[in-house]
mmCIF file of the N, C-alpha and C atoms, coordinates in Angstrom:
data_MODEL
# 
_entry.id   MODEL 
# 
loop_
_atom_site.group_PDB 
_atom_site.id 
_atom_site.type_symbol 
_atom_site.label_atom_id 
_atom_site.label_alt_id 
_atom_site.label_comp_id 
_atom_site.label_asym_id 
_atom_site.label_entity_id 
_atom_site.label_seq_id 
_atom_site.pdbx_PDB_ins_code 
_atom_site.Cartn_x 
_atom_site.Cartn_y 
_atom_site.Cartn_z 
_atom_site.occupancy 
_atom_site.B_iso_or_equiv 
_atom_site.pdbx_formal_charge 
_atom_site.auth_seq_id 
_atom_site.auth_comp_id 
_atom_site.auth_asym_id 
_atom_site.auth_atom_id 
_atom_site.pdbx_PDB_model_num 
ATOM 1   N N  . UNK A 1 1  ? 0.824   -1.191 0.000   1.00 0.00 ? 1  UNK A N  1 
ATOM 2   C CA . UNK A 1 1  ? 0.000   0.000  0.000   1.00 0.00 ? 1  UNK A CA 1 
ATOM 3   C C  . UNK A 1 1  ? 0.868   1.255  0.000   1.00 0.00 ? 1  UNK A C  1 
ATOM 4   N N  . UNK A 1 2  ? 1.894   1.268  0.832   1.00 0.00 ? 2  UNK A N  1 
ATOM 5   C CA . UNK A 1 2  ? 2.797   2.418  0.903   1.00 0.00 ? 2  UNK A CA 1 
ATOM 6   C C  . UNK A 1 2  ? 3.509   2.610  -0.434  1.00 0.00 ? 2  UNK A C  1 
ATOM 7   N N  . UNK A 1 3  ? 3.922   1.515  -1.046  1.00 0.00 ? 3  UNK A N  1 
ATOM 8   C CA . UNK A 1 3  ? 4.612   1.614  -2.340  1.00 0.00 ? 3  UNK A CA 1 
ATOM 9   C C  . UNK A 1 3  ? 3.682   2.201  -3.400  1.00 0.00 ? 3  UNK A C  1 
ATOM 10  N N  . UNK A 1 4  ? 2.430   1.803  -3.382  1.00 0.00 ? 4  UNK A N  1 
ATOM 11  C CA . UNK A 1 4  ? 1.448   2.355  -4.328  1.00 0.00 ? 4  UNK A CA 1 
ATOM 12  C C  . UNK A 1 4  ? 1.322   3.861  -4.147  1.00 0.00 ? 4  UNK A C  1 
ATOM 13  N N  . UNK A 1 5  ? 1.237   4.312  -2.909  1.00 0.00 ? 5  UNK A N  1 
ATOM 14  C CA . UNK A 1 5  ? 1.127   5.747  -2.635  1.00 0.00 ? 5  UNK A CA 1 
ATOM 15  C C  . UNK A 1 5  ? 2.375   6.494  -3.094  1.00 0.00 ? 5  UNK A C  1 
ATOM 16  N N  . UNK A 1 6  ? 3.542   5.924  -2.845  1.00 0.00 ? 6  UNK A N  1 
ATOM 17  C CA . UNK A 1 6  ? 4.786   6.558  -3.284  1.00 0.00 ? 6  UNK A CA 1 
ATOM 18  C C  . UNK A 1 6  ? 4.851   6.659  -4.805  1.00 0.00 ? 6  UNK A C  1 
ATOM 19  N N  . UNK A 1 7  ? 4.418   5.615  -5.487  1.00 0.00 ? 7  UNK A N  1 
ATOM 20  C CA . UNK A 1 7  ? 4.476   5.597  -6.950  1.00 0.00 ? 7  UNK A CA 1 
ATOM 21  C C  . UNK A 1 7  ? 3.476   6.551  -7.586  1.00 0.00 ? 7  UNK A C  1 
ATOM 22  N N  . UNK A 1 8  ? 2.362   6.815  -6.911  1.00 0.00 ? 8  UNK A N  1 
ATOM 23  C CA . UNK A 1 8  ? 1.283   7.584  -7.522  1.00 0.00 ? 8  UNK A CA 1 
ATOM 24  C C  . UNK A 1 8  ? 0.939   8.870  -6.785  1.00 0.00 ? 8  UNK A C  1 
ATOM 25  N N  . UNK A 1 9  ? 1.834   9.388  -5.970  1.00 0.00 ? 9  UNK A N  1 
ATOM 26  C CA . UNK A 1 9  ? 1.524   10.563 -5.155  1.00 0.00 ? 9  UNK A CA 1 
ATOM 27  C C  . UNK A 1 9  ? 1.193   11.784 -6.014  1.00 0.00 ? 9  UNK A C  1 
ATOM 28  N N  . UNK A 1 10 ? 1.898   11.983 -7.111  1.00 0.00 ? 10 UNK A N  1 
ATOM 29  C CA . UNK A 1 10 ? 1.626   13.142 -7.969  1.00 0.00 ? 10 UNK A CA 1 
ATOM 30  C C  . UNK A 1 10 ? 0.227   13.047 -8.570  1.00 0.00 ? 10 UNK A C  1 
ATOM 31  N N  . UNK A 1 11 ? -0.139  11.886 -9.057  1.00 0.00 ? 11 UNK A N  1 
ATOM 32  C CA . UNK A 1 11 ? -1.465  11.692 -9.640  1.00 0.00 ? 11 UNK A CA 1 
ATOM 33  C C  . UNK A 1 11 ? -2.549  11.881 -8.592  1.00 0.00 ? 11 UNK A C  1 
ATOM 34  N N  . UNK A 1 12 ? -2.321  11.369 -7.411  1.00 0.00 ? 12 UNK A N  1 
ATOM 35  C CA . UNK A 1 12 ? -3.301  11.494 -6.335  1.00 0.00 ? 12 UNK A CA 1 
ATOM 36  C C  . UNK A 1 12 ? -3.495  12.955 -5.950  1.00 0.00 ? 12 UNK A C  1 
ATOM 37  N N  . UNK A 1 13 ? -2.402  13.696 -5.802  1.00 0.00 ? 13 UNK A N  1 
ATOM 38  C CA . UNK A 1 13 ? -2.503  15.108 -5.418  1.00 0.00 ? 13 UNK A CA 1 
ATOM 39  C C  . UNK A 1 13 ? -3.171  15.949 -6.500  1.00 0.00 ? 13 UNK A C  1 
ATOM 40  N N  . UNK A 1 14 ? -2.790  15.738 -7.748  1.00 0.00 ? 14 UNK A N  1 
ATOM 41  C CA . UNK A 1 14 ? -3.399  16.497 -8.845  1.00 0.00 ? 14 UNK A CA 1 
ATOM 42  C C  . UNK A 1 14 ? -4.883  16.172 -8.952  1.00 0.00 ? 14 UNK A C  1 
ATOM 43  N N  . UNK A 1 15 ? -5.237  14.909 -8.815  1.00 0.00 ? 15 UNK A N  1 
ATOM 44  C CA . UNK A 1 15 ? -6.648  14.517 -8.867  1.00 0.00 ? 15 UNK A CA 1 
ATOM 45  C C  . UNK A 1 15 ? -7.432  15.147 -7.728  1.00 0.00 ? 15 UNK A C  1 
ATOM 46  N N  . UNK A 1 16 ? -6.850  15.200 -6.547  1.00 0.00 ? 16 UNK A N  1 
ATOM 47  C CA . UNK A 1 16 ? -7.527  15.810 -5.402  1.00 0.00 ? 16 UNK A CA 1 
ATOM 48  C C  . UNK A 1 16 ? -7.766  17.295 -5.643  1.00 0.00 ? 16 UNK A C  1 
ATOM 49  N N  . UNK A 1 17 ? -6.783  17.980 -6.218  1.00 0.00 ? 17 UNK A N  1 
ATOM 50  C CA . UNK A 1 17 ? -6.942  19.407 -6.517  1.00 0.00 ? 17 UNK A CA 1 
ATOM 51  C C  . UNK A 1 17 ? -8.026  19.616 -7.570  1.00 0.00 ? 17 UNK A C  1 
ATOM 52  N N  . UNK A 1 18 ? -8.008  18.817 -8.625  1.00 0.00 ? 18 UNK A N  1 
ATOM 53  C CA . UNK A 1 18 ? -9.007  18.951 -9.690  1.00 0.00 ? 18 UNK A CA 1 
ATOM 54  C C  . UNK A 1 18 ? -10.406 18.679 -9.148  1.00 0.00 ? 18 UNK A C  1 
ATOM 55  N N  . UNK A 1 19 ? -10.579 17.618 -8.387  1.00 0.00 ? 19 UNK A N  1 
ATOM 56  C CA . UNK A 1 19 ? -11.896 17.310 -7.824  1.00 0.00 ? 19 UNK A CA 1 
ATOM 57  C C  . UNK A 1 19 ? -12.340 18.375 -6.834  1.00 0.00 ? 19 UNK A C  1 
ATOM 58  N N  . UNK A 1 20 ? -11.404 18.919 -6.075  1.00 0.00 ? 20 UNK A N  1 
ATOM 59  C CA . UNK A 1 20 ? -11.736 20.002 -5.153  1.00 0.00 ? 20 UNK A CA 1 
ATOM 60  C C  . UNK A 1 20 ? -12.225 21.239 -5.889  1.00 0.00 ? 20 UNK A C  1 
ATOM 61  N N  . UNK A 1 21 ? -11.557 21.594 -6.976  1.00 0.00 ? 21 UNK A N  1 
ATOM 62  C CA . UNK A 1 21 ? -11.995 22.741 -7.776  1.00 0.00 ? 21 UNK A CA 1 
ATOM 63  C C  . UNK A 1 21 ? -13.363 22.499 -8.406  1.00 0.00 ? 21 UNK A C  1 
ATOM 64  N N  . UNK A 1 22 ? -13.585 21.289 -8.888  1.00 0.00 ? 22 UNK A N  1 
ATOM 65  C CA . UNK A 1 22 ? -14.891 20.964 -9.469  1.00 0.00 ? 22 UNK A CA 1 
ATOM 66  C C  . UNK A 1 22 ? -15.984 21.071 -8.415  1.00 0.00 ? 22 UNK A C  1 
ATOM 67  N N  . UNK A 1 23 ? -15.736 20.579 -7.229  1.00 0.00 ? 23 UNK A N  1 
ATOM 68  C CA . UNK A 1 23 ? -16.724 20.666 -6.152  1.00 0.00 ? 23 UNK A CA 1 
ATOM 69  C C  . UNK A 1 23 ? -16.994 22.117 -5.790  1.00 0.00 ? 23 UNK A C  1 
ATOM 70  N N  . UNK A 1 24 ? -15.945 22.938 -5.736  1.00 0.00 ? 24 UNK A N  1 
ATOM 71  C CA . UNK A 1 24 ? -16.115 24.359 -5.421  1.00 0.00 ? 24 UNK A CA 1 
ATOM 72  C C  . UNK A 1 24 ? -16.979 25.047 -6.468  1.00 0.00 ? 24 UNK A C  1 
ATOM 73  N N  . UNK A 1 25 ? -16.744 24.765 -7.757  1.00 0.00 ? 25 UNK A N  1 
ATOM 74  C CA . UNK A 1 25 ? -17.532 25.381 -8.829  1.00 0.00 ? 25 UNK A CA 1 
ATOM 75  C C  . UNK A 1 25 ? -18.990 24.960 -8.725  1.00 0.00 ? 25 UNK A C  1 
ATOM 76  N N  . UNK A 1 26 ? -19.239 23.695 -8.483  1.00 0.00 ? 26 UNK A N  1 
ATOM 77  C CA . UNK A 1 26 ? -20.620 23.209 -8.375  1.00 0.00 ? 26 UNK A CA 1 
ATOM 78  C C  . UNK A 1 26 ? -21.324 23.862 -7.193  1.00 0.00 ? 26 UNK A C  1 
ATOM 79  N N  . UNK A 1 27 ? -20.667 23.928 -6.051  1.00 0.00 ? 27 UNK A N  1 
ATOM 80  C CA . UNK A 1 27 ? -21.267 24.562 -4.874  1.00 0.00 ? 27 UNK A CA 1 
ATOM 81  C C  . UNK A 1 27 ? -21.518 26.039 -5.132  1.00 0.00 ? 27 UNK A C  1 
ATOM 82  N N  . UNK A 1 28 ? -20.570 26.713 -5.769  1.00 0.00 ? 28 UNK A N  1 
ATOM 83  C CA . UNK A 1 28 ? -20.713 28.134 -6.088  1.00 0.00 ? 28 UNK A CA 1 
ATOM 84  C C  . UNK A 1 28 ? -21.917 28.367 -6.999  1.00 0.00 ? 28 UNK A C  1 
ATOM 85  N N  . UNK A 1 29 ? -22.080 27.515 -8.021  1.00 0.00 ? 29 UNK A N  1 
ATOM 86  C CA . UNK A 1 29 ? -23.203 27.666 -8.957  1.00 0.00 ? 29 UNK A CA 1 
ATOM 87  C C  . UNK A 1 29 ? -24.543 27.398 -8.263  1.00 0.00 ? 29 UNK A C  1 
ATOM 88  N N  . UNK A 1 30 ? -24.588 26.426 -7.377  1.00 0.00 ? 30 UNK A N  1 
ATOM 89  C CA . UNK A 1 30 ? -25.819 26.134 -6.645  1.00 0.00 ? 30 UNK A CA 1 
ATOM 90  C C  . UNK A 1 30 ? -26.191 27.316 -5.762  1.00 0.00 ? 30 UNK A C  1 
ATOM 91  N N  . UNK A 1 31 ? -25.209 27.888 -5.087  1.00 0.00 ? 31 UNK A N  1 
ATOM 92  C CA . UNK A 1 31 ? -25.480 29.059 -4.239  1.00 0.00 ? 31 UNK A CA 1 
ATOM 93  C C  . UNK A 1 31 ? -25.946 30.245 -5.069  1.00 0.00 ? 31 UNK A C  1 
ATOM 94  N N  . UNK A 1 32 ? -25.386 30.423 -6.264  1.00 0.00 ? 32 UNK A N  1 
ATOM 95  C CA . UNK A 1 32 ? -25.827 31.504 -7.143  1.00 0.00 ? 32 UNK A CA 1 
ATOM 96  C C  . UNK A 1 32 ? -27.302 31.337 -7.493  1.00 0.00 ? 32 UNK A C  1 
ATOM 97  N N  . UNK A 1 33 ? -27.691 30.133 -7.856  1.00 0.00 ? 33 UNK A N  1 
ATOM 98  C CA . UNK A 1 33 ? -29.088 29.888 -8.220  1.00 0.00 ? 33 UNK A CA 1 
ATOM 99  C C  . UNK A 1 33 ? -30.016 30.125 -7.040  1.00 0.00 ? 33 UNK A C  1 
ATOM 100 N N  . UNK A 1 34 ? -29.615 29.682 -5.853  1.00 0.00 ? 34 UNK A N  1 
ATOM 101 C CA . UNK A 1 34 ? -30.454 29.864 -4.673  1.00 0.00 ? 34 UNK A CA 1 
ATOM 102 C C  . UNK A 1 34 ? -30.614 31.331 -4.320  1.00 0.00 ? 34 UNK A C  1 
ATOM 103 N N  . UNK A 1 35 ? -29.594 32.133 -4.589  1.00 0.00 ? 35 UNK A N  1 
ATOM 104 C CA . UNK A 1 35 ? -29.650 33.565 -4.304  1.00 0.00 ? 35 UNK A CA 1 
ATOM 105 C C  . UNK A 1 35 ? -30.324 34.357 -5.412  1.00 0.00 ? 35 UNK A C  1 
ATOM 106 N N  . UNK A 1 36 ? -30.751 33.696 -6.476  1.00 0.00 ? 36 UNK A N  1 
ATOM 107 C CA . UNK A 1 36 ? -31.457 34.358 -7.561  1.00 0.00 ? 36 UNK A CA 1 
ATOM 108 C C  . UNK A 1 36 ? -30.567 35.071 -8.551  1.00 0.00 ? 36 UNK A C  1 
ATOM 109 N N  . UNK A 1 37 ? -29.284 34.817 -8.519  1.00 0.00 ? 37 UNK A N  1 
ATOM 110 C CA . UNK A 1 37 ? -28.375 35.440 -9.467  1.00 0.00 ? 37 UNK A CA 1 
ATOM 111 C C  . UNK A 1 37 ? -28.421 34.676 -10.784 1.00 0.00 ? 37 UNK A C  1 
ATOM 112 N N  . UNK A 1 38 ? -28.256 35.406 -11.886 1.00 0.00 ? 38 UNK A N  1 
ATOM 113 C CA . UNK A 1 38 ? -28.270 34.741 -13.183 1.00 0.00 ? 38 UNK A CA 1 
ATOM 114 C C  . UNK A 1 38 ? -26.947 34.026 -13.402 1.00 0.00 ? 38 UNK A C  1 
ATOM 115 N N  . UNK A 1 39 ? -26.986 32.988 -14.197 1.00 0.00 ? 39 UNK A N  1 
ATOM 116 C CA . UNK A 1 39 ? -25.786 32.195 -14.413 1.00 0.00 ? 39 UNK A CA 1 
ATOM 117 C C  . UNK A 1 39 ? -24.836 32.835 -15.408 1.00 0.00 ? 39 UNK A C  1 
ATOM 118 N N  . UNK A 1 40 ? -25.340 33.726 -16.251 1.00 0.00 ? 40 UNK A N  1 
ATOM 119 C CA . UNK A 1 40 ? -24.474 34.322 -17.268 1.00 0.00 ? 40 UNK A CA 1 
ATOM 120 C C  . UNK A 1 40 ? -23.877 35.642 -16.812 1.00 0.00 ? 40 UNK A C  1 
ATOM 121 N N  . UNK A 1 41 ? -24.396 36.217 -15.756 1.00 0.00 ? 41 UNK A N  1 
ATOM 122 C CA . UNK A 1 41 ? -23.845 37.453 -15.243 1.00 0.00 ? 41 UNK A CA 1 
ATOM 123 C C  . UNK A 1 41 ? -24.513 38.711 -15.765 1.00 0.00 ? 41 UNK A C  1 
ATOM 124 N N  . UNK A 1 42 ? -25.487 38.560 -16.640 1.00 0.00 ? 42 UNK A N  1 
ATOM 125 C CA . UNK A 1 42 ? -26.192 39.735 -17.150 1.00 0.00 ? 42 UNK A CA 1 
ATOM 126 C C  . UNK A 1 42 ? -27.669 39.629 -16.777 1.00 0.00 ? 42 UNK A C  1 
ATOM 127 N N  . UNK A 1 43 ? -28.427 40.642 -17.103 1.00 0.00 ? 43 UNK A N  1 
ATOM 128 C CA . UNK A 1 43 ? -29.843 40.642 -16.763 1.00 0.00 ? 43 UNK A CA 1 
ATOM 129 C C  . UNK A 1 43 ? -30.652 39.695 -17.630 1.00 0.00 ? 43 UNK A C  1 
ATOM 130 N N  . UNK A 1 44 ? -31.839 39.373 -17.170 1.00 0.00 ? 44 UNK A N  1 
ATOM 131 C CA . UNK A 1 44 ? -32.692 38.428 -17.894 1.00 0.00 ? 44 UNK A CA 1 
ATOM 132 C C  . UNK A 1 44 ? -33.639 39.114 -18.872 1.00 0.00 ? 44 UNK A C  1 
ATOM 133 N N  . UNK A 1 45 ? -33.649 40.438 -18.912 1.00 0.00 ? 45 UNK A N  1 
ATOM 134 C CA . UNK A 1 45 ? -34.636 41.133 -19.734 1.00 0.00 ? 45 UNK A CA 1 
ATOM 135 C C  . UNK A 1 45 ? -34.486 40.836 -21.219 1.00 0.00 ? 45 UNK A C  1 
ATOM 136 N N  . UNK A 1 46 ? -33.291 40.671 -21.725 1.00 0.00 ? 46 UNK A N  1 
ATOM 137 C CA . UNK A 1 46 ? -33.096 40.415 -23.146 1.00 0.00 ? 46 UNK A CA 1 
ATOM 138 C C  . UNK A 1 46 ? -32.732 38.984 -23.461 1.00 0.00 ? 46 UNK A C  1 
ATOM 139 N N  . UNK A 1 47 ? -32.832 38.129 -22.496 1.00 0.00 ? 47 UNK A N  1 
ATOM 140 C CA . UNK A 1 47 ? -32.405 36.744 -22.679 1.00 0.00 ? 47 UNK A CA 1 
ATOM 141 C C  . UNK A 1 47 ? -33.505 35.918 -23.337 1.00 0.00 ? 47 UNK A C  1 
ATOM 142 N N  . UNK A 1 48 ? -33.182 35.179 -24.415 1.00 0.00 ? 48 UNK A N  1 
ATOM 143 C CA . UNK A 1 48 ? -34.192 34.343 -25.058 1.00 0.00 ? 48 UNK A CA 1 
ATOM 144 C C  . UNK A 1 48 ? -34.619 33.153 -24.195 1.00 0.00 ? 48 UNK A C  1 
ATOM 145 N N  . UNK A 1 49 ? -33.853 32.796 -23.206 1.00 0.00 ? 49 UNK A N  1 
ATOM 146 C CA . UNK A 1 49 ? -34.181 31.674 -22.323 1.00 0.00 ? 49 UNK A CA 1 
ATOM 147 C C  . UNK A 1 49 ? -34.830 32.137 -21.021 1.00 0.00 ? 49 UNK A C  1 
ATOM 148 N N  . UNK A 1 50 ? -35.266 33.380 -20.952 1.00 0.00 ? 50 UNK A N  1 
ATOM 149 C CA . UNK A 1 50 ? -35.797 33.910 -19.693 1.00 0.00 ? 50 UNK A CA 1 
ATOM 150 C C  . UNK A 1 50 ? -37.065 33.192 -19.234 1.00 0.00 ? 50 UNK A C  1 
ATOM 151 N N  . UNK A 1 51 ? -37.813 32.607 -20.159 1.00 0.00 ? 51 UNK A N  1 
ATOM 152 C CA . UNK A 1 51 ? -39.020 31.881 -19.751 1.00 0.00 ? 51 UNK A CA 1 
ATOM 153 C C  . UNK A 1 51 ? -38.671 30.588 -19.013 1.00 0.00 ? 51 UNK A C  1 
ATOM 154 N N  . UNK A 1 52 ? -37.495 30.042 -19.251 1.00 0.00 ? 52 UNK A N  1 
ATOM 155 C CA . UNK A 1 52 ? -37.061 28.812 -18.595 1.00 0.00 ? 52 UNK A CA 1 
ATOM 156 C C  . UNK A 1 52 ? -36.168 29.084 -17.397 1.00 0.00 ? 52 UNK A C  1 
ATOM 157 N N  . UNK A 1 53 ? -35.868 30.328 -17.162 1.00 0.00 ? 53 UNK A N  1 
ATOM 158 C CA . UNK A 1 53 ? -34.923 30.703 -16.115 1.00 0.00 ? 53 UNK A CA 1 
ATOM 159 C C  . UNK A 1 53 ? -35.539 30.479 -14.737 1.00 0.00 ? 53 UNK A C  1 
ATOM 160 N N  . UNK A 1 54 ? -34.682 30.376 -13.745 1.00 0.00 ? 54 UNK A N  1 
ATOM 161 C CA . UNK A 1 54 ? -35.118 30.137 -12.370 1.00 0.00 ? 54 UNK A CA 1 
ATOM 162 C C  . UNK A 1 54 ? -35.779 31.349 -11.740 1.00 0.00 ? 54 UNK A C  1 
ATOM 163 N N  . UNK A 1 55 ? -35.454 32.517 -12.187 1.00 0.00 ? 55 UNK A N  1 
ATOM 164 C CA . UNK A 1 55 ? -35.947 33.808 -11.686 1.00 0.00 ? 55 UNK A CA 1 
ATOM 165 C C  . UNK A 1 55 ? -36.032 33.772 -10.203 1.00 0.00 ? 55 UNK A C  1 
# 
């Protein structure tokens, strides 16, 4: 087990960082939706998808 960790430590660390960033982005987007913020960063008045938006 220790040898496996030694052989793959770089892959494990990089994977942990990538998964951590992905989790942060997902949590950030969920919080944005709950707070009523638009996902694109602009207003919904001219958006063709405004009828499907969370508003």
